[in-house]
N, C-alpha and C positions, 0 to 999 in steps of 0.2 A: 362314502366320503372320499375314498381313494380316487374315484373316477374324476373328481374335480381338480386333480393336479394338472397344472398347465405350465410346463417349463418355459422359461424365457431365454432368448438368445443372449450369448455373451458370457454366460456362467456355466459351470459344470452342472449337467443335469443330475448327476449322482448327488452332488452337494445340495442342490435344490430339493431333491426328493427326501434326503435325510432331514433337512430343516422342516420340510412339510410334515413329515411323520412326527418329528420331535415336538412340534407345536401341539399336535393332538395329544401327545403324552403329557406335556406340561399343563395343558388346559383341562386334563382329566377326561377327554373324549375316549382315549384308550386307557384302560385301567390296568393296574398291576396284575401280573400273571396272565394277562390276555395274550393269546397267541396271534402273531402277525401272519398275513398270508405268506405262503411260500414264495421264494424268489421267482419260481416259474409262473405261479398264478399271477403275481403282481406284474410281471413283465408282459404277460399276455393281456391283462386288464388295461394296462396303461400304454400298450404298444411301444414298450421300451426294450432295449436289449437286456438280457438277463444279467450280464456283467454290470450294467448300470445299477440294477436293483441290489446286486450282491455288494457293490461298493457302498451304497447307501446304508445297507444293514450293518456292514462292517463299521462304518462311521458311527452309527447309533450305539453299537456295542462298545467301541473304543471310548465313547463319551459316557458310558454307563447308563444309557436309557433302555437298552435291551440286553438280554443274555441268551445264550444258545444252549438248548438241551440237545446234546449230541444225538443225531438221528431222529430228532422230533421237532426241529424248527426253532424259530426265534420267538421269545416272549418278552413282554414289557416288564422292566425291572420295577421294584417297589420304589416309587419316586416320592421323595419327601418334599412336600410343599407346605410352608407354614400357613397356619390358619389365619384368615383375615381378621384384623382387629377393627374396632370402630375407627372410621377415618378421622385423622387429625388435620385440622385446617388452620394454617398460619397466615396472618395478614402480612404478606411480604412488603406491601407498600409502607407499612409502619415499621418494619424491621430493617429495611435498608438504611445505610448511613448517608450523611450529607454528600460524601464523595460520590456515591452512586447516583444520588439525585442530581448533582451537578453534571456528572458525565452524561446523564440522560438529557438534561436541558441543553447541553452543548452538542448533542448528537444530531447534526443536520441531516444525516442520512435517513433518520426516522421522520423528519418533518418536511414540509414543502409539498409540492405537487408530485404525485406518484406518476412515474413514466409508464405509458401504455405502449403496447406493441404498435410499431409503425410510426411512432413519434420521431421527429428530428431532434436529437438531443445534443445540444452544445454544452452540456454539463460536464462531460468527461474530458480529462486531459491524460487519460491512460493511452499507452501505445496502441496502434492498430494491429490486432492479432493476425490480420491477413499478411502482415510483413514478417511475422515470426519465422526465424530460421530453424524450422523444426528438424530438418534432416541433419544439420550439423549439431543440434542439441542432442539428438539420438546418438549420433556418432560419439560425441563427447561423453555421454553417459556410459556407453559400451566400453569406450577406451579406459575410463577411470575404473569401472567395475572390474575390468580384466586385470588391472594393475593391483588394486587393493580393495576388492569388493567386500570381503568379510570385515575388514577394519572399518569401512565406512558405515556399516550397519550397527556398530557398537557406539558407546559413548565417545564424545569428542572432548575438546578443551574449551574452557570458558572464553579464552582470548580469541579463539578461532582456529581455522584450519591453516597450518603454517604455509603450505604452498600458495594458498590464496593471499595470505598476509604478505608474503614476499613479493608476489606479483603486484599487489596494490601499492606496496612501498615504491616499487619501480615506476608504476603508473603515476603516482603523485610526484615522484622526483622529476619525471618528464614534464610535469606541469610547472616546474620551477621551485618546488617546495624543498626547503632545507630540512633534511631528516635528522640532523644531529640533535640528540636529546629527545627525539619523538618516539612514540610507540603507537600501536594500533589495537583496537578491539573490534571484532566482527559482531554485528547485531542483526536482529530481525528487521531489517529495513531502517529507514530514516526515523520513523516514529519511535521505535524502541530506543534508538540511539539518543534522541533528544530527551526522552523520558529518563533514561539512566543518567545522562549528564546533569539534568536539572535536579534530580534527586540526590546527586553527590555534592552539589555546590552549597556552600554555607549561605544561609539566608539571613544576612545581617540587616538588610533593608527591606526585604520582601518585595523588591521592585525590579522590573526588567524593561529594557529599552528595545524597540524594534521599529521597523519601517511601518508606515500607515498609508495604505493597507498592507497586509502581509498574509502569509499562509495560514488559513483558518485552523489547520491541525496544530500549528504552533501556538496559536492563541488558546486553543482548547487545553493544550498541555500546560501552559503557563497558569491558567486559571485553576485547573485541577490541582496543581501543586501549590496553590495559594499565593501566587505572585500578583501584585498590581502591575498592570501593563501600561506603559507609556508609549504611544505611537508617534513617530516623527514623520511629518509630511514628506512627500517625494517630489522631486523635480524631474525634468526630462532626462537627466543623466544620473539619477539616483537620489539618495537621501538628502534632505535639506540640511546643510551643514550649520547654518546659523541657528536654526531651530534646535538642532542637536546640541550645539554649544549652550544654548539657553537652558535646555533640559538638564544637562549634567552640572551646570552651575547652580541650578535650583535645588537639587537633591542628589542623594547617592543611590547607586544602582548596583545590584549583585552581578548582572551580566547584560550583554546586548546580543540580540539575534538579528542577523541580516542575511538576505538572499541577493548577493551582488550580481549574479549572472542570470538573465532571463527570469527575472523576479516573478514570483507567484503572488498576486495575480496580474501585475501590470506588464510583465514581459520586458521591463526596462533592464538594460545593462549598465551598471555603475561605471562611470568613467575612471580611467587609471588615476587621474589627479585626485578625484574625490575619494578613491580607495586609500590613497596615501594619507590624505587629510583625516579620514575616518580613523585609520590606525593610530595616527598621532594623537587625536583627541581622546581616544579610548585609553591609550598608554598614559597620557597626562593625568587621567582620573582613575587609573588602575582598575579599569573595567574589562573583564575577560569577554572576548567576542566568540559567539557560536556562529560559525559560517555554514550555511546550507548550500552544498554544492549543486543540488537540483539538476538543471538541464544543461550543464556546461558543454556537452558534446553537440547539442542541437543548434549550432551557429550557422546561419544562412548567408550572412554578409559581414563585411568588416573584418578587422584584425582580431586574432585570438587575444583574449584578456585573461591573464593569469589569476588564480584565486587570491583572496586576501592573504591566505597563509603563506603564499609564495612571496608576497611583498613584505611580510613580517620578518623574513629572513631567519636569523637565529633566535628571534623572540619566541616566547612560549605562551603568549596571551591569546592565541587563536585556537579554537577547538573546531576542527573541520568535520562535518557530517557528510558522508558520501553515500551514493546509491546509484545503481544502474536501472532503477525501476522504470524511469521514463525513457531511458535509452534502449534498454534490452527487454527484460522479461520481469514484470512485477510479480508474477507467480512464484519466482524464486525470491523468497523474503530474505535478501542478503543486503546489508549495508555495512558501513564502517565508521568508526570514530578515530580520527588521527589527531593526536594531541601530545602534550608534554608527557614523558614517560611516568612522571610522578603521579599525574592525574589518572592515566590509564591503569596504574597499579591498583587504585581504588575502584575504578569502574569495573575492572575484571571481577572483583569480589561481589559487587552489586549484581552483575550479570549472572554469576554463578548462583547467587542466592535466589534470583528470580526465575531463571529458565534453564539453568545448568549450562547450556550452550546453544548456539544456532545450529540448525540441522546440518550435520556434516555432509550428508548426501547432497543437499542444495549447494553448500559451499564448494564441494569437490566438483560437482557438475559445472558450476560457473567457472571455477578455475580451469578445468580442462577445456571448456569452450574458449576461454580467453587464451589459454596456452596454445591451442591449435591455430591461433591467428584468425579466428572467425569474426571477432568484434569489429575490426577495422573495415572489413568488406561489408558487414551488415550495416554498420553505422553510415557508411558512405551511401548505400542504397536507400536506407531509411531517411537520411537527411535529404536526399533528392526528392523523395516522395513528399515528405513533410514540407519541404520548401515550396513545392508546387501548391500544396494545400494552403500554406501560410500566405503566399502571394495572392492566391485566388480569394481567400477569405478576406484579406485586407482590401482587395479591389472591390469585392461585393459590399463590404461595409462602407467604403468610400462612395459607392454608387447609390446605395439604398438607404442607409441609416443617417438621420439628421443629428449626428452626435456633435458634442462640443470639443471632445478630445479623444484621440485614439492612440494607444501605445502598444508596443510589442515588437521587440527587435529579434525575436527568435523563439525557440521552444514550440509548444503545442497549443498556444492560446493567444488571444488578443484581449485587451481591456478597453472598454468603452465608457466614457463619461458623458452624460447629458448635462444640460443646464441644471444648476443646483436645485431648482424647484421641482424637477421631474422625478417621478417615483417609478423605479423599475419593477417594484412588486406589482403595481397595477398593470404595467406592460406585460409582465410574466403571466399573470392570470389571463389576460386577453390572448396572448400568444398560445398558451397551453390549450385553449379552446380550439385553436387552429392546428394543433399537433406539433408545436415547437416549444422546446424548453431551453433555458440558459441559466447561468448561476447569477443571482442578484448580488450586487456589490457589497451590501451591508454585512455579509458573512465574513468579509476580509478586513473590516475596520475594527480598531481597538476601542473606539469611543462612541459606538452607536450610529456613526454616520455611514455614508456610502449608498444611501437610498437612490442616488442619482446615477449609479454605476452598474456595470455588468461585465462578467467574464464570458468570452466566447471560446469554447474548446472545439477544435476542428479535427483532431487527430484521427478519429474513428469514422468520419463522415466522407461520403463521396462528393465529388465536385458538384453534382446535380443537387444533392441534399443541402450542401452549403449555400448554393445560390438561392434555392427555393426557400430555405429556412430564413436566411438573412433578408430576403425580399419581404417575407411575412413580418419579421421583426420591424423592418424599416417602415413598411406601410402602416403597421399598427401604431408605431410610435408617432408617425405623422398625423394619424387620425386622432390620437389622444391630444396631441399638441394643437390640433385644429388647423394643420397646414394643408 
């Protein structure tokens, strides 16, 4: 049995050998009081150094699987393994609650067409990992570990890692945000931030306002938390204000959720005038605003537009959710909530009850990377690459796809709408057979509409893949339309 041991590269051979022998003991192949081969015998049998076998045996002894009779070798310890009982089988489909069932029904990653190797996938709006600034990330990790390594491996604080919080305060202040009376909570990305905020807000009306279409993760969170969702149509420069006025006059809402910059999925940037009007309407009806910062750094043209929170000045009705996931590295699950200090006081307790704190190691690594001045250079380079992809994708869409409307002022995606009668689910099935995927629009709508729309994510594709994929989408759409 020992001859079948085949160590794999990348891990300690001694550890692998120890685990290999340990499994024989656990499974009863090696019995209590059975003598193991000598370290010399096993090293010759496996063509390993004797030191490797000695280390493996020492590990087994330390873990209590073997003991040594001085001068007589190593023996298997009496290993207590509980006797097997008759198997118990629970029907978990019956035992899960409605919350779990709803989470499953809203989980779009489980549904739809499965991506196969070699497909051209316009479904992702994640950053292109080929751009990741790995060397500077490594440097940041080593720098921070050298300064406070042992501290970073212990428990942290629910509010977050203070150096990062201080950096982000300054970062938001540079965006024009008035920080007086504000505080911050670090979260595991945008999704946890939204979840914590929604769970803290009093549900007097059980209703939330948002743009229609909007971020499907937000829709999922609203519905999981029991909110009725009212979606307000969008215009070329953002949310339709007249429709918004009609909605708030018709009923009361607990909060509103908006993505004012490089909106997901449309890519629209809300105009400064419309931002001010939105703030005024929400203030008139005493409705708190949850602002999703999303892709604010990925601007390719036009003037910088400040967050809603900046326009709110000293007001405290805006809750800002920030993240660098689309700008930097989504693998670092770090986001933040900036809001009135009274609200953060309660959010901190919810965070502590749920997950104690966001990984201090992740927070400190991000802080050191930012502190070292790497973000500005990285974003400048990434923005140049994404701008080329954005312009090329837009050009290909204009050339090949018979759309009725195309939107997207920046970020990592474009949004396409066909005539109202067109069904992009039919288009998706036909394109998938040709190796191309995109995200159908109905996933982003609050009212079951959007079958005529689609989101095109281009961030992780090459220019050749973009042109080839969009040509297939366009030709297939024309065929379905009979053009």
